[in-house]
N, C-alpha and C positions, 0 to 999 in steps of 0.2 A: 502493500498499500504505498510508502514511503516512498518508494520510484517511484511508482505511478503520479505521486503529488509535486516530487521533485521536477518531471519531465510538462508535467499541468504548467507548474510557475515557469518553467523554461520558453511554454510554449505560447503561454499569456504574455511574459515579459519581452520576447521577438515580438510579437503583434501589435503589440504599445510602440515600443523602442520604432520600428516602421513605419507604423500609422503617427506621431514626432512627426521624425523624419521628413515623412509624406507629405502632410501636410503642411509642413517649415516649408519644405521647395512650394509647394505649390499657391502658400498663401503669398510668398515671397517674388515671386513669378506675378503673380496677378494685381502686389502693391505696388509693385515697383514698373509694372508692368511694361518688360525685357521683352515681349513678343510683338508685340504692338508697336513700340519704340523700333524693333531690329527689321522688320515693316518700314517705317519710315522712311529710314535714314537705306536702306533697298530698296526705297520707291517702290514696292511690292505689296501695295493694299491685296491686292486681291488676291496673294497665295500664302494670306497669314495662317489661312487652314492650314496651308502645307506645314511651314514655322511650327505651327501647333502639337501637327502629330508626329514631324521630327524630333521633337523637343520629347513624347511621349512613348515613340518608338526607340529612342537612345537610353532610357530612363528604365523602359521595359529590357530591353538587351540583353544592358549591361549589369542592370538587375539579375535576371538570369544568369549571366557568364559568370555574376561571383558568387552567383547560390550554388548553383550548382559547379563550380571550381574548371571551368573552361579552361586549356591551356591553349597556345597559339602559338602555334613552332615555326616561327618566324623568322627574320634578322633582328634581331633584334635593335640593330644601331640604325636600320631603315623605317622601323616603326615608330620607334619611337621620337620622331623628330617630328610628320606628323601631328602627332599622337601630343606630343608640349608645343606647336606647335597654336592647336585645336582650344586644349586647355586651359594658354595665355585669352587668345582670344575672350574665349569662354566667363574666367576670372575679369579681365580688364571690364569687358560688356557689363559682368555683375556690381563691380566696382563704380564703373561709374554710375551703375544707377542707383546705389545706395548711396552717393555723394548728393545724384539731386533731389532725392530722396528717403528725406533720416527719419521717418517719422514714423517707424513699422509700428515699434510699439508703442507709446500712444494712439496710433488710426486698434491697436490688438485692445490694447486696454479698455477704449471709449464703447469699443462692438460688444465686448465682450464684459463689460461691466467689471473691470478687475483694480480701479481705481486705487481700492487701498492695500490691495496685496501685489504692486509694480516692485516692491522692492524685496519679495520675498519670492515674485517673477524671472527677476536677474538675478537675487544669487542661485536661484536653481538653476536656472541658467548657464551661469559660471563657473557652480559646482559642480555639473552636470558636464561640462566639457572641460574641467582641471581634474576632477575625477576619472571619467574617459580615457583623456591621452597618459596622465599619467600609468593606469589599467595598461592601453597601448602598451605606454616605451617598457613600462618596467615586468609587465606578465605575458603580454601574447609573446613580445619580441620573443621571447627564450625561450617560449612553449617550440614554434615554428623550424 
């Protein structure tokens, strides 16, 4: 019975983490208007559905490859250059969008009526990031 409870706890924890990350990504993309901004910069308003589909397909594909532990047997130097370039473009676009719209948490607090809990919300986010990073660096990296 204890083994079943532990597996159930891990399943609920994984589901909660996935929901938190997924909803955070979706809210970030919606609040920052990243895809409409990309369509505006590209002058392709009519293809915004294509951009949205590409983001969704990329998220689904890379989530599945990570979950199924798929390994690509490609020459790593050739593959890493375009991946690094695309990652840099994405991070740059995200940073530019964040500098334009720095009111993600106030909007979240206003819509979810969390004004009284803002300090706790920010502290939970900070502590979660710190604990997750420390776990990754100190425990998970040594297990692999």
